[in-house]
C-alpha positions as CSV (number, residue, x, y, z in Angstrom):
1,M,-11.7,-10.1,-14.0
2,E,-10.8,-7.0,-12.1
3,T,-9.4,-6.8,-8.5
4,Q,-9.0,-3.8,-6.3
5,L,-6.4,-3.6,-3.6
6,L,-5.0,-0.9,-1.3
7,I,-1.4,0.3,-1.2
8,I,0.4,3.0,0.7
9,K,2.6,5.5,-1.1
10,N,5.0,8.2,0.2
11,G,5.5,10.6,-2.7
12,N,6.3,8.5,-5.7
13,D,7.6,5.6,-3.5
14,Y,5.7,2.6,-2.4
15,I,5.7,1.3,1.2
16,R,6.2,-2.2,2.4
17,V,4.8,-3.0,5.9
18,K,6.8,-5.7,7.6
19,E,6.2,-6.5,11.3
20,D,5.1,-2.8,12.0
21,H,8.2,-1.5,10.2
22,F,7.9,0.6,7.1
23,L,10.2,0.3,4.2
24,V,10.4,2.4,1.0
25,C,10.4,0.1,-2.1
26,G,9.2,-0.4,-5.6
27,L,5.8,-1.6,-6.7
28,D,7.1,-5.2,-7.0
29,K,7.8,-5.3,-3.2
30,A,5.0,-3.0,-1.9
31,S,2.5,-4.3,0.6
32,V,-1.0,-4.8,-0.8
33,F,-4.2,-5.1,1.2
34,P,-7.7,-6.2,0.3
35,M,-10.3,-3.4,0.3
36,N,-11.9,-4.8,3.5
37,K,-8.7,-3.9,5.5
38,L,-9.0,-0.2,5.0
39,E,-9.1,0.6,8.7
40,I,-5.8,-1.4,9.2
41,V,-4.2,0.5,6.3
42,K,-5.3,3.8,7.8
43,A,-3.7,2.8,11.1
44,H,-0.5,1.9,9.3
45,V,-0.4,5.4,7.7
46,V,-0.9,7.0,11.1
47,A,1.9,4.9,12.6
48,M,4.2,5.6,9.7
49,E,3.7,9.3,10.1
50,K,4.5,9.1,13.8
51,E,7.5,6.9,13.3
52,H,9.1,8.5,10.3
53,G,7.2,11.7,9.7
54,W,6.3,10.4,6.2
55,Q,3.1,11.7,4.7
56,G,1.6,8.4,3.5
57,R,-1.3,8.3,1.1
58,I,-3.6,5.4,0.5
59,H,-4.1,4.4,-3.1
60,R,-6.4,2.0,-4.9
61,L,-4.5,-0.5,-7.1
62,I,-6.7,-1.9,-9.8
63,L,-5.6,-5.1,-11.4
64,R,-7.3,-6.4,-14.6
65,E,-6.8,-9.9,-15.6
66,E,-7.2,-11.0,-19.3
67,P,-5.6,-13.5,-21.6
68,L,-2.4,-12.3,-23.3
69,A,-3.2,-13.7,-26.7
């Protein structure tokens, strides 16, 4: 099974969105969004650029699930 999610990156860093605040973090703490929330993610990127001057980029995170054995 494969799942696609949206994430926001600033350079090599991932972004966590928490109550309209933006935090730099690692992948394990990054905010992830379903693909149908693209417009919300775009709005977060615009707000992040206005608030911090960061050049956010939206990336597609592709997760593939399969048995370990």
